C-alpha positions as CSV (number, residue, x, y, z in Angstrom):
1,M,0.7,-2.6,-63.6
2,G,4.5,-2.4,-62.9
3,S,4.3,1.4,-62.5
4,R,1.3,1.2,-60.1
5,L,3.1,-1.3,-57.9
6,A,6.3,0.7,-58.0
7,S,4.4,3.7,-56.6
8,R,3.5,1.5,-53.6
9,A,7.1,0.6,-52.9
10,T,7.3,2.7,-49.7
11,L,4.4,0.7,-48.2
12,W,6.0,-2.7,-48.4
13,V,9.8,-2.2,-48.7
14,A,10.1,-2.7,-44.9
15,F,8.7,-6.3,-45.3
16,V,11.4,-7.6,-47.5
17,L,13.8,-9.8,-45.7
18,M,17.5,-9.2,-46.6
19,A,20.2,-11.8,-46.3
20,A,20.9,-11.0,-42.7
21,S,17.7,-11.5,-40.6
22,V,16.9,-9.8,-37.4
23,A,18.4,-11.6,-34.4
24,G,15.9,-13.9,-32.7
25,A,13.4,-13.8,-35.7
26,T,12.1,-17.0,-37.4
27,T,11.6,-17.7,-41.1
28,F,8.5,-19.8,-42.0
29,N,8.4,-21.8,-45.3
30,V,5.4,-22.0,-47.6
31,Q,5.4,-24.3,-50.7
32,V,3.9,-22.9,-53.9
33,G,2.3,-25.7,-55.9
34,P,2.5,-28.2,-57.4
35,G,-1.0,-27.5,-58.6
36,T,-2.9,-24.5,-57.4
37,T,-2.3,-24.4,-53.6
38,F,-0.1,-22.8,-51.0
39,S,1.0,-25.2,-48.3
40,P,0.4,-24.3,-45.6
41,S,-2.3,-21.9,-46.7
42,T,-2.3,-20.1,-43.3
43,V,0.9,-19.2,-41.4
44,N,0.9,-17.8,-37.9
45,I,4.0,-15.8,-37.0
46,S,5.2,-13.0,-34.7
47,V,6.2,-9.5,-35.5
48,G,9.7,-9.5,-37.0
49,D,9.4,-13.0,-38.4
50,S,9.6,-13.8,-42.1
51,V,7.8,-16.0,-44.7
52,R,9.7,-17.7,-47.6
53,W,7.7,-18.9,-50.6
54,T,9.3,-21.5,-52.8
55,N,7.8,-22.5,-56.2
56,S,7.8,-26.3,-56.7
57,G,6.2,-26.2,-60.1
58,G,3.7,-24.2,-62.1
59,F,3.2,-20.7,-63.4
60,H,2.7,-18.7,-60.1
61,N,3.6,-15.7,-58.0
62,V,2.4,-14.2,-54.7
63,R,0.7,-10.9,-54.4
64,A,-0.7,-9.2,-51.3
65,D,-4.4,-8.2,-51.3
66,N,-3.2,-4.7,-50.2
67,D,-0.4,-4.7,-52.8
68,S,2.2,-4.4,-50.0
69,F,4.3,-7.1,-51.7
70,R,4.4,-8.9,-55.1
71,C,7.1,-11.6,-55.4
72,A,8.3,-14.5,-57.6
73,N,11.9,-14.1,-58.9
74,G,12.5,-11.7,-56.1
75,C,10.0,-8.9,-55.2
76,D,9.1,-5.8,-57.1
77,G,10.8,-2.7,-55.9
78,S,13.7,-4.5,-54.2
79,G,15.6,-5.6,-57.3
80,G,13.5,-8.6,-58.3
81,D,10.6,-9.4,-60.6
82,G,7.3,-10.3,-59.0
83,S,5.6,-11.4,-62.3
84,P,4.3,-15.0,-62.4
85,S,7.0,-17.5,-63.4
86,T,7.5,-21.2,-63.9
87,S,11.1,-21.1,-62.6
88,A,12.1,-22.6,-59.3
89,W,11.9,-19.2,-57.7
90,S,12.0,-18.3,-54.0
91,A,11.1,-15.1,-52.3
92,V,11.1,-13.9,-48.7
93,V,9.0,-11.2,-47.0
94,T,9.5,-9.9,-43.4
95,F,6.5,-8.7,-41.4
96,N,7.2,-5.9,-38.9
97,T,3.7,-5.0,-37.9
98,A,0.9,-7.1,-36.4
99,G,-2.2,-7.9,-38.5
100,T,-3.6,-10.3,-41.1
101,F,-2.1,-10.3,-44.6
102,R,-4.0,-12.1,-47.4
103,Y,-2.2,-12.9,-50.7
104,Y,-3.0,-14.8,-53.9
105,C,-1.5,-16.0,-57.2
106,E,-2.4,-13.6,-60.0
107,I,-2.9,-16.5,-62.4
108,H,-4.9,-18.9,-60.3
109,G,-6.4,-16.8,-57.5
110,A,-8.1,-13.5,-56.6
111,P,-8.1,-11.0,-53.8
112,G,-10.3,-11.8,-50.8
113,G,-9.5,-15.6,-50.6
114,G,-10.7,-16.8,-54.0
115,G,-8.9,-19.7,-55.8
116,M,-5.2,-20.1,-55.1
117,S,-4.8,-17.8,-52.0
118,G,-3.2,-17.8,-48.5
119,M,-2.9,-15.8,-45.4
120,V,-0.2,-14.7,-43.0
121,V,-1.4,-13.9,-39.4
122,V,1.1,-11.7,-37.6
123,G,0.7,-11.6,-33.8
124,Q,2.5,-9.5,-31.2
125,G,4.6,-12.5,-30.1
126,P,5.2,-13.7,-26.6
127,P,5.4,-11.0,-23.9
128,P,8.9,-10.0,-22.7
129,P,10.1,-11.7,-19.6
130,P,9.0,-9.9,-16.4
131,P,11.5,-7.5,-15.0
132,P,13.1,-8.2,-11.6
133,L,10.7,-7.1,-8.8
134,P,12.3,-6.3,-5.5
135,G,8.8,-6.0,-3.9
136,Q,7.2,-3.7,-1.5
137,L,7.5,-3.6,2.3
138,R,4.6,-3.0,4.7
139,F,3.2,-3.7,8.2
140,S,1.0,-6.8,8.4
141,N,-1.7,-4.7,10.1
142,N,-2.8,-1.1,10.6
143,S,-2.9,-1.6,14.4
144,Y,-1.5,-3.9,17.0
145,N,-2.6,-4.5,20.5
146,V,-0.8,-5.6,23.7
147,N,-1.6,-5.8,27.4
148,E,0.4,-3.6,29.7
149,G,1.6,-6.7,31.4
150,G,2.4,-8.5,28.2
151,G,6.2,-7.9,28.3
152,N,6.7,-7.5,24.5
153,A,4.7,-6.6,21.5
154,T,5.7,-8.5,18.3
155,I,5.4,-6.4,15.2
156,T,5.3,-8.1,11.7
157,V,6.6,-6.6,8.5
158,Q,5.9,-8.2,5.1
159,R,7.6,-8.3,1.7
160,V,4.9,-8.4,-1.1
161,G,4.9,-8.2,-4.9
162,G,8.3,-9.5,-5.6
163,D,11.4,-11.1,-4.0
164,D,14.2,-10.3,-6.4
165,G,17.5,-9.2,-4.8
166,A,18.4,-8.3,-1.2
167,V,16.3,-5.5,0.3
168,A,16.1,-3.8,3.7
169,V,13.9,-1.2,5.6
170,N,14.3,0.8,8.8
171,F,11.7,0.7,11.6
172,A,11.2,3.0,14.5
173,T,8.7,3.8,17.3
174,Q,7.3,7.2,18.0
175,N,5.4,8.6,21.1
176,A,1.7,9.3,20.9
177,S,-0.3,9.0,24.1
178,A,2.2,6.5,25.3
179,T,5.6,7.8,26.3
180,A,9.0,6.0,25.7
181,G,10.7,5.3,28.9
182,L,7.5,5.3,30.9
183,D,5.1,3.1,29.0
184,Y,7.4,1.3,26.6
185,T,11.1,1.1,25.5
186,A,11.8,3.0,22.3
187,A,12.8,0.6,19.4
188,S,14.5,1.2,16.1
189,G,16.6,-0.8,13.7
190,T,16.7,-2.4,10.2
191,L,15.0,-5.5,8.8
192,N,16.8,-7.4,6.0
193,W,15.6,-9.8,3.3
194,G,17.9,-11.9,1.0
195,D,17.4,-12.6,-2.7
196,Q,14.2,-14.7,-3.2
197,D,13.3,-14.2,0.5
198,S,9.6,-13.2,0.9
199,S,9.2,-14.4,4.5
200,A,7.8,-12.1,7.1
201,K,10.2,-10.3,9.5
202,T,9.5,-9.2,13.1
203,F,10.7,-6.8,15.7
204,N,9.7,-6.4,19.4
205,V,8.6,-3.4,21.4
206,A,9.2,-3.9,25.1
207,I,6.2,-2.8,27.2
208,L,6.8,-1.2,30.7
209,E,4.2,-1.9,33.4
210,D,3.1,0.7,36.0
211,S,0.5,1.0,38.6
212,L,-1.4,4.0,37.2
213,V,-5.0,3.8,36.3
214,E,-4.6,5.6,33.0
215,G,-6.7,3.8,30.3
216,S,-5.3,2.5,27.0
217,E,-2.4,4.4,25.5
218,G,-0.8,4.2,22.1
219,L,2.4,4.8,20.1
220,N,3.2,5.0,16.4
221,L,5.3,2.6,14.3
222,R,7.0,3.7,11.1
223,L,8.9,2.1,8.2
224,S,11.4,4.2,6.2
225,N,14.3,4.2,3.8
226,P,13.7,1.0,1.8
227,T,16.8,-0.2,-0.1
228,G,17.6,-2.6,-2.9
229,G,14.9,-1.2,-5.2
230,A,12.1,-2.0,-2.8
231,T,9.4,0.5,-2.1
232,L,7.0,1.1,0.8
233,A,3.4,-0.2,0.6
234,T,0.4,0.7,2.7
235,P,0.4,0.4,5.7
236,N,3.9,1.7,6.4
237,V,2.6,3.6,9.5
238,A,0.8,1.6,12.2
239,S,-0.3,2.0,15.8
240,L,0.4,0.0,18.9
241,V,-2.2,0.2,21.6
242,I,-1.2,-0.7,25.2
243,A,-4.3,-1.8,27.2
244,D,-4.1,-0.7,30.8
245,N,-4.2,-3.6,33.3
246,D,-4.6,-1.4,36.4
247,Q,-8.1,-1.4,37.8
248,A,-9.5,1.5,39.6
249,P,-10.6,0.8,43.2
250,P,-14.3,0.1,43.5
251,P,-16.2,3.3,44.2
252,G,-17.1,4.1,47.8
253,P,-18.0,7.1,49.8
254,C,-15.7,9.9,48.7
255,V,-13.2,11.0,51.5
256,D,-11.1,14.0,51.0
257,D,-7.4,13.5,51.3
258,A,-4.2,15.0,49.9
259,N,-4.9,13.5,46.5
260,T,-8.7,13.3,46.3
261,L,-11.2,16.0,45.8
262,C,-14.9,15.4,46.8
263,L,-17.5,17.6,45.2
264,E,-21.3,17.9,45.2
265,Q,-21.9,16.9,48.8
266,N,-19.0,14.4,48.7
267,R,-20.8,12.4,45.9
268,F,-18.2,12.8,43.1
269,K,-14.7,11.7,43.7
270,L,-12.0,13.4,41.6
271,Q,-8.4,12.2,41.3
272,I,-5.6,13.1,38.9
273,A,-2.4,11.4,37.8
274,W,0.3,13.5,36.1
275,R,3.9,13.1,34.8
276,T,6.6,15.0,33.0
277,A,9.1,14.0,30.3
278,P,12.5,12.4,31.0
279,P,15.0,13.2,32.4
280,Q,12.6,14.6,35.1
281,S,10.2,11.6,34.8
282,Q,7.9,11.2,37.8
283,Q,4.5,9.9,38.6
284,G,2.1,11.2,41.2
285,Q,-1.3,12.8,41.8
286,G,-2.3,16.3,42.2
287,L,-3.0,18.0,45.6
288,R,-6.4,19.3,46.4
289,Q,-7.5,22.8,47.1
290,T,-11.3,23.0,47.9
291,I,-13.0,26.3,46.9
292,R,-16.7,25.5,46.9
293,D,-18.8,22.4,47.3
294,F,-19.1,21.9,43.5
295,S,-15.6,23.2,42.5
296,G,-12.0,22.8,43.5
297,A,-8.4,22.9,42.2
298,F,-5.5,20.6,41.8
299,S,-1.8,21.4,42.1
300,F,1.2,19.7,40.6
301,F,4.9,19.7,41.7
302,N,4.1,21.5,45.0
303,P,1.0,22.8,46.8
304,D,1.5,26.4,45.7
305,N,1.5,25.5,42.0
306,L,-2.2,25.4,41.1
307,E,-2.6,23.7,37.7
308,M,-6.3,23.0,37.3
309,L,-9.7,24.5,38.2
310,V,-12.4,21.8,38.1
311,K,-16.2,21.8,38.7
312,V,-18.9,19.2,38.8
313,I,-22.2,21.0,38.3
314,D,-25.7,19.7,39.0
315,A,-27.6,20.4,35.8
316,C,-30.4,18.0,36.3
317,A,-32.9,20.7,35.9
318,L,-31.4,21.7,32.5
319,N,-30.6,18.4,30.7
320,N,-30.9,15.7,33.3
321,R,-27.1,15.5,33.6
322,F,-24.2,16.3,35.9
323,W,-21.6,18.3,34.1
324,V,-17.8,18.3,34.4
325,F,-15.9,21.5,33.5
326,F,-12.2,22.1,34.0
327,A,-9.4,24.3,32.7
328,A,-5.7,23.6,33.2
329,T,-2.7,25.8,32.8
330,T,-0.2,23.1,32.0
331,N,1.4,21.1,29.2
332,V,2.3,18.0,31.3
333,E,0.6,14.7,30.7
334,F,-2.4,14.1,33.0
335,T,-5.4,11.9,33.4
336,L,-8.4,13.2,35.4
337,T,-10.8,10.5,36.7
338,V,-14.3,11.5,38.0
339,T,-16.4,8.9,39.7
340,D,-20.1,9.1,40.8
341,T,-19.9,7.2,44.1
342,D,-23.7,7.0,44.3
343,H,-23.8,4.9,41.2
344,P,-20.9,2.3,41.2
345,E,-22.4,0.6,38.2
346,V,-21.6,3.7,36.0
347,P,-18.0,3.8,34.6
348,P,-15.9,6.7,35.8
349,K,-15.2,9.5,33.3
350,T,-11.6,10.0,32.3
351,Y,-10.0,13.0,30.6
352,F,-6.5,12.8,29.2
353,N,-4.0,15.4,28.1
354,P,-0.8,14.3,26.1
355,L,2.6,15.3,27.2
356,N,4.0,18.6,25.8
357,T,0.5,19.7,24.7
358,A,-1.3,22.8,26.1
359,A,-4.3,21.5,27.9
360,V,-7.6,22.4,26.3
361,P,-10.6,23.5,28.5
362,V,-13.3,20.8,28.8
363,Q,-17.0,21.5,29.1
364,D,-18.6,18.0,29.3
365,T,-22.3,18.7,29.5
366,N,-23.2,15.0,29.1
367,A,-20.8,13.6,31.7
368,F,-23.2,11.7,34.1
369,A,-26.8,10.7,33.3
370,T,-27.3,9.8,37.0
371,C,-29.8,12.4,38.2
372,P,-31.0,13.2,40.7
């Protein structure tokens, strides 16, 4: 038997507890006897803990069902003798892997839990303490809304998923259909959080009011360069929509003037608002050049600088619609408004071109379902 157990030495030598135990580990005591019992018969420990068996009387030893250890006056394979003994022996085994380890006394028990037997249940132990989490930074919403006359838009940034340490993040606005200096005041800066601070932070975007009828416009908001170990969460890009508070005058009979084009027997009123980028920022409407009853042109900057050819076509015989076609040779921002003065209940059609973008030709064959 001794030679068979010796051949298994490499399987259990890691379980033997030496004089110096692993820092933070615990040793649990099991009494062997008197009589034919182990007390307690079941021990629940964590990986790295040890069990010490102490014989209190009787002819006993402890032997693992899987032969990973055999102990009495010491343990086989580590300088001791695991044969049953009546001496006041003591033996210690360290358990470095999780699992259930059954054992028995060779004289009074049997493998599998028969007679004088016991069990060591080795768990993974408590989880390690959570690491510091600086958290993630994000906008509170994907989109914010403000009225053109609202003065300021308040934007909220959140810190989520942790509040360890001081963190910061940069914010900035970016033009979209709205233009800094004309529709809003550009904003940028840094938001800061202290250690254990998870409160929401805010910044303001000043909104500039004008008298143009231009529809809703928008700008982008961006977070960047988080510090202190924080990261960006979604959404870290959001939009701010500025609702236009300027109302178009109620439709009436179209009357040609320097800024108005009347087409299709003066039924359709066409007006255009345009503007350029700073430092040459300006606001104004195009000038009219009538070509035919259903077509015309607009000029920007001066009457000789034609920028747009536009047509309102009676296609009632084709698809029961009036069509709006135009082509513009410009990259300035403009809003073209077309109104059917015969039907004041029908909203005007508006066509928008962003600043610094080459205008794309428009062929709107569903513009007005107001035939005849």
